[in-house]
N, C-alpha and C positions, 0 to 999 in steps of 0.2 A: 091293738097289739102292745099298748103302753105297758101292760102288766108284765110283759115278757122282757122288758128292758134289762133287768138284772141278769136273766139267764142268757140273753143274747150277748150282753157285754162280757160275761164270764166266758162263754163258749168262743166268741170271736177273738178275744184277747189271748186266751190260752192256746187256741188252735194256731193262731199266727205265731205265738211264741214258740210252740213246739216245732213248727216247720222251719222258721228262720233260726231258731236256736240250734237245731240239728245241722243246718247248712253251715253256720259259722263255726260250730264245733268241728265239723269235718274239714273245714278249711284251716284248722289250727288256730282259730281266733277265740277270743273270750265269748262265751254264750251271751254275756250281757249285751254285746253288740247286736246279736239277733233279737234280744228282747226289746231293745230300743228301736230297732227297725220295725218290729212288730207293732209297737205303739204308733210309729209313723204310718204304717199301713192301715190300721184301724182308726186312726185319728181323723179329725175334721179337715185336715189340710191335704188329703189325698182322696182321689175318687174311689167309689165303691162303698163297702160297708163302713159305717161310722158308729163306734161304740159311744155309750152314754158317758160323757166326761165327768159329770158329778158323781155318778156311781163308781166309775173307775177310780176317782180320787179317794172315795171313802174305803174302797177295797184296798187301795194302796196304803192307807193309814193302818189298816190291820197288818199289812205286810211289814211296815216300819216297826210296829210294836213287836211282832213275833221275831223279826230279824234282830232287833236290839235286845230282846229278851234272851235270845240264843247267845248273843255275844256276851252278855252279862253272866249267863249260866256257865260259860266256859272260862270266865275271867278269873285268874288267880294272881295275886300280887307276887307269888313266888316265881311266876313266869318272867317278871321284870327284874327280880333280884339278881339273877345270874349274869345278865347282859346289860344291866342298866348303865354302866359306864360308857357303852357305845350307843345303845338305843336312845337313852334320854337326851344327851346333847345332840345326837344325830337327828332325831325327830324334831326337836325344837329349832335347830338351826336350819334344817331343810324347810320347815314350815315358814320361818321368817323370810328366807330367801324367796320362796315361791310367792309368799304374800307381797313382798316388795315388788317382784316382777309383775304380779297382778295389778298392783297399784299403778305401776307405770303404764300398763295396758289401758287401765281405766282412764288415766289422764290423757292418753293419746286419743281416746275416742270420746272424750268430753263427759265422762260419767261423774266425775267428782271423787274425792278421796274416800267417802263412805262406801260407795258402790265398788270402787277399786279394791278397798280393804277386804270386803266380804267376798268379792270375786277371787282375790288371791288366796284367801283362806279356803274357799271351796275347792280350788284346783290343787291345793297343797296336800290334800288327803288322798290316800290310795284305798283301794277296796280290800278289806280283810277277807271277804269271801273269795274273791278272785285270787288273791295272794295264796291263801291256804290251798286252793285247788291247784294252782300252778306248781307250788312247791311239792305237793303230794304227787302230782302226775310225774314230776321229774325226780322223785325220790330224794328231795332235799329238805323235807320238812324237819327231820331230826338232825340235820347238819348244823354246824356253827352258823353258817349264813342264814339258814332257815330260822333258827332260834332268834337271831338278832333282828331279822326282818319282821317276824311276828310281833316281837316286843316293840319294835319301832312303830308298827301300825297301831298297837294297843295304846301307846302313848299319844299318837295322833288322834285316835278316836276319843280318848279322854279329853284332850285339849279342845276338840271340836264340840264335844258335848258341853263343855264349859262355855264355849262361844254361843251355843244355842240358848243357854240360860241367860247370859248377860246381853245378848243382842237386842231384845226388845227394850230393855231398860236403857241401853246405850244410844239407840237410834230413834226411840219414840218419845223423847223428852218434850214436854210442852213448854212454850215460852212462859216465863214467870213461874214455872213449877220448880220442884226440887232439883238440885244439881245432879250431875252425873255420878259424883261420888256417893251421894245418898241413895240414888236409884240402884247403883251397882251393889252397894252394901246391903240394901234391903233384899235384893235378888239372891245374893250369896247367903244371907241369913235364912231365907226360905229354903234354899238348896240344902244348907246344913241341917235344918230341921227335918227336911224330907229324908235325908240320908240316915239321920238318927232313927226316925220312925220306921223306915222300910228295911234298911240293912241291919241295924242293931236291934231295934224292937221286933221287926219282922223275922229276924234271924232266930228268934226264940218261938214266936207264935206260928210261923209258917211250917217249920218242921213238925211241930206238934199236930197241926191241922192235917198235913199230908200223911202223917203216920196214922191218924184216925181214918182217913179216907182209904189208905192202902190196906188197912186191916179188913175192909169189906171184900177184898179180892175182886173188886169190880174195876176192870180196865177202863170202862167208859167213865165212871165217876172220877177216877184219877185224872184222866185226860181233861175232863171238863173242869176239874178243880184247878189244874195248872193254867188252863186258858183263862179262867175267870180271874185268877191272881194276876196274870200278865196284863189282861185288858183292864181290869179294875184299878190296879195300881197306876198304870199308864194314864188312864183317863182321869183318875182322882188327882194325880200329880199335876195334870194340866189345869183342871178345874179349880182345885183348892189352892195350889201353890203357884200357879201361873207359869210353870216350866213346860218344856216341850214334852210331848208324849214319848219321844225317843229316849230322853233321860229317865223318865219314870219307868219305862219298860226295861232299860238297862239295869236300874237299881233293883227292880223286881227279879230279874234274872240272877243278880248277885245274891239276893236273899235266898232264893231257892237253891242256888249253887252251893251254898254253905251247908246244906242239909245232905243227909245220906241218900236222898232221892234224886240228886242231880242227874245221875246217869239215866235213871228211869224216865225222868221228865224229858231229857233230850231224845231218847229213843222212842218213847210211846206218845208223849203229849205234843211233840212238835213235828209230826210228819207233814203237816200242811204248811209249815213255815216256808219251804222253798216255793210252793205254788203261789202264796200270797206275796212273797218277795219278788217273784217274777212279775206279778201284777203291778208292783210298785215301779219297776223299770218300764213296763209297758205304759203306765200312766205318764211317766216322764217323757217317753218318746212321743206321746200324743201331743205334747206341747211344742214339738219341733215344727218350725215353719221353714220349709225349703226355700221359699222366695226370699226371706230375710237373710239366709245364708249367702245367696248369690249377690245380695247387695253389700255384704260385709265379709268378703273372703279373707281379707287381711286379719280380721279379728279371729276367725277360726284358725288361721295359720299361726298367729301369735300365741293363742291359747295352746295349740298342739305343740308348739316349740317349747313352751314352758314345761309341759307335761312330759314330753319325750326327750328333751335335752336338758332343760334347766334343773329339774328335779333329780334325774339320774346322775348327772355330773356332780351336783352338790353332794348327793349321797355317797358317790364313789370317793370324792375328795375327803369327806369327813371320815369315812371308814378307814381309808389309808392313813390319814393323819393320826387317827386314834390307834394305829398299830395293827390293823387287820390286813391279812394278805390280799393281794390284788384279786385273786380268785373269789374270795369272800365279798370284797367290796363290789366287784362287777356283778355278782349274782344279786346282791342287795339292790344295786342301782337298777338293773333291768327289771327286777320284780316290782319295784316301786314306780315304774314309768306308766302309771295309769291313774284313773280316778274311779271312785266307787260310790257306795251307798251314802256315806256322810256327805259327799260332794253334792249329790242331788237333794238330800234332805236339807242341807244348809242353803243351797241355791233357791229351792222352791219356797222355803220359809222366808228367806230375805225378799223374794219377789212378792210374797203375800203381804209383807210389811211395807212394800213400796220402796225398798232400799235398792234392789237390783233391777236393772232394766231387762226387758224381755230378750233383747239381743244377747245379753250376757248368758242367760240360761240356754239359749239356742247354741251359743258357742261352746258351752260346757258339754252339752249333749253330743254335738258334732265331734268335739275332741275326744270324748269318751269312745265314740265309734272308731275313730282313727287309732287311738291308743289300745284298742282291743287286740292288736297284734302282739301284745306282750307275751302270751304263752308261746307263740311261735318264735319270738326273738329269744326267749329264755332257752327254748329247746336248741336253737342254733348256737347259742353261747355254750351250752353244755356239750354239744357235738364238737365245737372248736377245742374245748378243754380236753376232751378225750383224744382228739386228733394230735394235739400238741404234747400231751403229758408223757407218752412213752419214750420220747426221744432222749431225754436226759438219763433215765435208767439204762437205756441201751448203751449210751456212751460210757456211762459209769462201769457197766459190765465189761465192755471192751478194754477199758483202761485197767480194770482189775485183772483181766486175763493176761494183759501185756506185762504187768508187774510180776505176776506169778511165773511167767516164762523167763 
């Protein structure tokens, strides 16, 4: 039955994700919580069916590529221009505060500054996918708070993508080898060359290629072409330039997004993105070891406190200090009280490099499950706003009637 491992892993992971994702969605939680729980159910640390971990990891890589390709596909610098005065300092300051708190947690548990730094960076990032879904469900995506929150997360994603590039050079230096400045400079040079080739050069070649494919009126060929571009550029970026596949896929999405076929690529060529993204979360959940969580409950509590209290309070303070109304600041704060795709990408990558201990990854996964209540909390905040808002106009109307009398 070894030849059925791929099919069994696909079926078991997706079936568990459907059931648990549905249950968490009905409870008003983020479906990501259900997907992580699905990984725990089909993982090697619980009884019953056990999925093939190496196969799940490879499928998860496809999910990362398609997910980051989709983010790059919809990314426009114009999204940042309108709200950059709030989103840029807000994202950077919040990331620095969360990273500093993560470093303190790392020191408290004896990890060292390197592990604490990466741990803090991982939990400082929120989920763009969850945020967009939450804002859209609450009809706040086109509100001022929604625009700021989305731009805030785009900046965090770009910052984390840069961390993914420089992390191997910064933490994998050999004794007697080149200094960190040289290593980082070489990495940034490679990234710059990659950006020129993919975004600038590909911005000319890719639209021409997609136009030729679209002229055949074959939906299958167009879908295959977009997938080949996403996978090929991501893998090529990792093999040739030594950067993460996530960054390569993001740049590939930006290149396709600059063409007139961006909307078609999003609607026709990426229907499987969500399924493979789910497999990514399932693969992360498979790494969770419940026994280790019972041994270090304070680590999970500290991580959750940073995500649910440290990040939102920092975001709220920044938004208010920058002149935003309390309503906008509170909406941004609640929407950012979670972790997401880049958190797991960064944490798993750091673990593969030997930077982050396994207990830290377990803590991030557990805290992600706890912070999955963000949609319910945002809905509660919206209800409170509706309940409190009518009082002032009513008083104003009564005063106006008294004046007329």
